[in-house]
NUGU-23105 format. One record per residue (C-alpha): x, y, z. Coordinates in steps of 0.25 Angstrom, whole numbers, plus 5000, padded with zeros to 4 digits. Example, Ala and Ser with C-alpha at 12.3 -4.5 7.8 and 13.67 -1.06 7.14 Angstrom:
BEGIN
504949825031;505549965029;
//
This chain:
BEGIN
540253845280;539153775273;537853845270;536553765272;535653765260;534253705256;534853615245;535853555254;534853535265;533853475256;534953375251;535253345265;533853305268;533753205257;535253165257;535253025251;536452995260;535552995272;534952865267;536352795265;537052725277;538252795283;539552745278;539952695292;540852585287;541652685279;542452665266;543552575262;544952605255;546152685258;545952815266;545852895254;544852805247;544052805260;543952955261;543652965246;542452865248;541952945260;542053075251;541353025239;540252935246;539953015259;540453155258;540153195243;538653245241;538553275256;539653335263;540153425251;538753485249;537953475261;537953595272;538653545285;539553655291;538453765292;538253875302;536953815306;537653685309;538753745317;537753835325;536853715328;538053635331;538653735341;537353765347;537053615350;538553595354;538453705364;537253645370;537653495370;539053535375;538353575388;537653445389;538953375389;539653465399;538453445408;538353295407;539853285407;539953355421;538753265426;539153125420;540553135414;539853095400;539953155387;538953135376;539153155361;538253265356;538253235341;536953155339;536253245349;536653365341;536253305328;534853275333;534653405340;535153485328;534253415319;533053435328;533353585330;533553615315;532353535312;531553625321;532253755315;531753705301;530353685306;530353815313;530953875299;532053935307;533053845299;532753835284;533553715279;533853575286;535253555292;535953455284;536553325290;537953375288;537553505295;537053425306;538353345306;539153475307;538253525318;538453395327;539953405325;539953545330;539053505342;539853385345;541153465346;540453575355;539653475363;540653365366;542153405363;542153525372;541553475385;542253345389;543453425394;542653505403;541953395410;543153315412;544553375414;544053525416;543053475426;544153395433;545053515434;543953595440;543753495450;545153475454;545553625454;544253685459;544353795448;544053785433;544953815421;544653965417;543553985407;544454035395;545453925397;544353825398;543753875385;545053865378;545453725383;544053665379;544053725365;545453695361;545253555367;544153545357;544953595345;546053495349;545053375348;544353425336;545553445327;546153315333;544953245326;545453295312;546453195308;545753085316;544453105308;545153075295;545852955299;544752895308;543452935301;543952945286;544952835285;544752735296;543252765297;543052735312;541552725315;541452835326;540052775330;539452905336;539852975323;539052865315;537852885324;537853035322;537853025307;536752925308;535953015317;536153125307;535653035296;534452995304;534153135307;534153175292;533553055286;532453015296;531753145299;530653095308;531653015317;532553135318;531453225323;531053115333;532453115338;532553265338;531253285346;531653175356;532953245359;532253385360;531153335369;532153255378;533053375379;531853465383;531353365393;532753345400;532853495401;531553505408;531953395417;533353455420;532653585423;531653525433;532753445439;533753565442;533153695437;531953725445;532753795456;533353895446;531853945444;531453955458;531953885471;530553855475;530553755463;531753685467;530953575476;530153545463;531353515455;531553375450;532953365457;532253405470;531153305468;532153195465;533053235477;531853215487;531553085481;532953035482;532953085497;531653005500;532152875494;533652855493;534052955504;535153045505;536252945507;536052885493;535753015487;537153065491;537752945484;537052985472;536152855472;534952935469;533952965458;534253085450;533453135438;534353175427;533853135413;535253175406;535853045412;534752955408;534853005394;536352985395;536152845399;535252825386;536452865378;537452795386;536752655385;536352555396;537752485399;538552615403;537352665410;537052545418;538552535422;538452675427;537252635436;537952515441;539352575444;538652695450;537852605459;539152535464;539752665466;538652745474;537852635480;539052545484;540452605484;540052745490;539152685501;540352595505;541352705506;540352795513;540152685524;541652675526;541852825527;542652835515;541752925508;541253035517;540653135508;539153115504;539153205491;539353155477;540653235476;541253165489;540853025485;541353035470;542753065475;542752915479;541952845468;542552915456;543952845457;543352705454;542552765443;543652835436;544552725437;543552635430;543452745419;544852755417;545252615417;544052575408;544352685399;545852665397;545652515396;544552525385;545552625378;546652515379;545752405374;545652495361;547052485358;546852445344;546052575342;547152655349;548252585340;547352615327;547252755332;548752775332;548952695319;548052795313;548852915318;549852915306;548752905296;547953015302;549153115303;549653085289;548453155283;548153145268;549053155257;549353285249;548353245238;547053305244;545753225243;544253275243;544253225258;545453315262;544653435257;543553415267;544253345279;544753435290;546253475287;547353405296;547953545297;546753585306;547153465315;548553525317;548053665319;546953625329;547953535337;549053645337;548053755341;547453665352;548753625358;549353765359;547953815365;547853695375;549353705379;549153855382;547853825390;548453705397;549653785402;548853905406;547653835413;548353715419;549853735418;549953615409;551353615401;551153645386;551853505383;550853435391;549753495382;550453455370;550453315375;549053325378;548653365364;549553245358;548953155368;547553205364;547853165349;548353025353;547053005362;546153065351;546752965341;546252855350;544952915355;544452945341;544752805336;544152745349;542852835347;542852795332;542952645334;542052635347;541252765348;541852775362;542752895365;543752855376;543452975384;543852925397;545152855392;545652975385;545553065397;546252955406;547352925396;547653075396;547653095411;548552975412;549553035402;549553165409;549653105423;550953055418;551453175412;551053275423;550853185436;550153255447;549553375440;548053345439;547853475431;548853435420;548253295420;546853345418;546953455407;548153385399;547353255398;546153345395;546753385382;547153245378;545853185381;544753285377;545353315364;545453165360;543953145365;543553265357;544253215344;543553085345;542153145347;542353235335;542753125326;541353055329;540753185323;541653175311;541253035309;539753075308;540153175297;541053075290;539852985288;538853095284;539853155274;540153285281;541253385277;542353345288;542953475289;541653545291;541253455302;542653475309;542353625308;540953605314;541653525326;542653635328;541553735329;540853665340;542053685349;541853825351;540453815356;540753685363;541853755371;541153875375;539853805379;540553685387;541553775394;540453885399;539553775402;540553705411;540853835418;539453855422;539153705425;540353695434;540553825441;541453765452;542153635454;541153595465;540153565454;541053455448;540953325455;539653365461;538253305460;537953415449;539153375440;539853245444;540853265433;541353125431;542253155420;542953255428;543053165441;543753065432;544753155426;545053215440;545153075447;546253035436;546953165438;547053155453;547453005453;548553035442;548953155451;549053105465;549152955462;548252835466;548952825480;548452955484;546952915483;546152845495;546152695495;544752685491;544952765479;546152685474;545252555476;544152625468;545152655457;545652515456;544252445456;543752545446;544952515437;544652365438;543152395435;543552475423;544552365418;543552255420;542352325413;543252365401;543952225400;542852125402;542052175389;543352155382;543652015387;542151975387;541452055376;540051985379;540152045393;540352185388;538852225387;538552175402;539752245409;539652385415;540352505407;541652545414;541352685410;539952685416;540452615429;541652715430;540752845428;539752795438;540752805449;540952955446;539553005446;538252995453;537452865454;536252925449;536952955435;537152805433;535652785436;535252885426;536152835415;535652695418;534152745417;534552805403;535252675399;534052595402;533052685395;533952685382;534152535382;532652515384;532352605373;533352535363;532752405367;531252445366;531352525353;532752535346;532152635335;531552725345;532752725353;533552765341;532652885339;532552925353;533552875363;534752965359;533953095356;533153085369;534453055377;535153165370;534053265372;533953235387;535453245389;535453385381;534253445388;534553395402;535953435402;535653575395;534653605405;535653565416;536653655410;535653775409;535253755424;536653765428;536853885419;535553945425;536053925439;537553955438;537654035425;537654175430;538754145440;539554075430;539454185420;539954285431;541054195433;541454185419;541354335417;542054365430;540954455435;540554455450;
//
């Protein structure tokens, strides 16, 4: 463990490398020459002398990771969307540590490489552990009416994380060191850290913006949902009650039940800023077609008889999921050259280095850690799968092997395009296990969950390793930081999910629409019972949704100039699985972000991301806190088994 000291901290503050551009374009030569150039020109003088894996970096990373993991679980249950936490963690850590320095609680600045290790810990905790809960586990809960036991859930999520983290070990050396894939978010994280450490006033402005935005969003969320927890007399004065009365007086109860109504939720306005105008506008357009045209027609014909969101979405989700599945798989297939390169690189990746050790070998994560992590995870997951879901051990073995192959592709696609094919990975896995175990929805969900989640986790963690590579970090220390984040991430996400979702009725409700879980559930049911068991309108919805997904994916490929004007297939598909007003809020955020970028690009660069990240963090954390406040005692009694 590194020890921070004054001389290293002072050196970090005046690091001349901060004034030099990042080696984004990489190096030239043979693999050994490339690694040697990086070692000499980037690592030496920084990664070998500067503190990075320190206790304060780990504590800060685990603390921020625990907090940010709650935001991703909360937002994932609401919108089926997961946001990377690395840049948010960097800004929050820098601002918090600067405040501790001013208060003289901390004595030395945190170095740029300490902050890099910190964000790796936070990312592993905040992103790599929660996705499985809001997708496959939530779908299982919806279909079976009961959750997986707590201990088994903790073990499953943790070993899934271990599988993904260790899977990234050989891929890092091949894809980042040798092939030098870009991983654009990793570059953005490295640039953010350099800006924080070289442009002090700008960094402080971003940190202050994030802090005040988080406080404002938390206050807004408490006014929206929390007044009744203080006193029932205050409930009529809550923002939610005031807006509900306004909606009743204007749109009326019929449109309100169709979710065509105004709702104040700044979390999704902020998400629209990060998402961009095109996908946000696509959500509003698709949602309007769904909830203002499709749903009223089916209600008028007596096909949809229920009036609650839960009743209506059972009819709308089929077209949306079909659009998501077809567009995701087709976009994946169009990247066949990337897929081919992934499998061509498999041999080079697994051959490892020759016996003669190099200086880089001494700091890279050993390949033996990969084999140990994979073996331990396979045994643990096979045992848990058999005990929890009666999945044969051989299918768990197939799932782990499939996870490695999918991770090869997911990591390369992420490295080249900065888009992790999350939907495609899940659907490919479900299709494979639909063939291996037809008719068994539980096997379909949980076996596919092993394959997809580990692959997605590996791709995300390689993004973090890219930022460390550019900054000259010690690769093995950064890996240890990532591994450390799994412990707190598993604990915080699983316990949060247990409290947020006390029963299956919460999922698919107005409170938590759970679009990702709806998608996994729909595919599992379709593969189990067959398309011919569905009502005709659902079959037609699937066919039309597939056609829309195909056209929206292929038209930009055929006519590149049209691409920026066409709706996003992902945005259209998602809008048919959640409320109309989510699309409206996303669109408002997209317009605000676009307008700020057009009006003043420099100010947008300073404020857009920090404000949006702060609003999402503050609002979602307050939302989680309010649910804990209301349901926490009952959930604690349930966990402890006390009456």
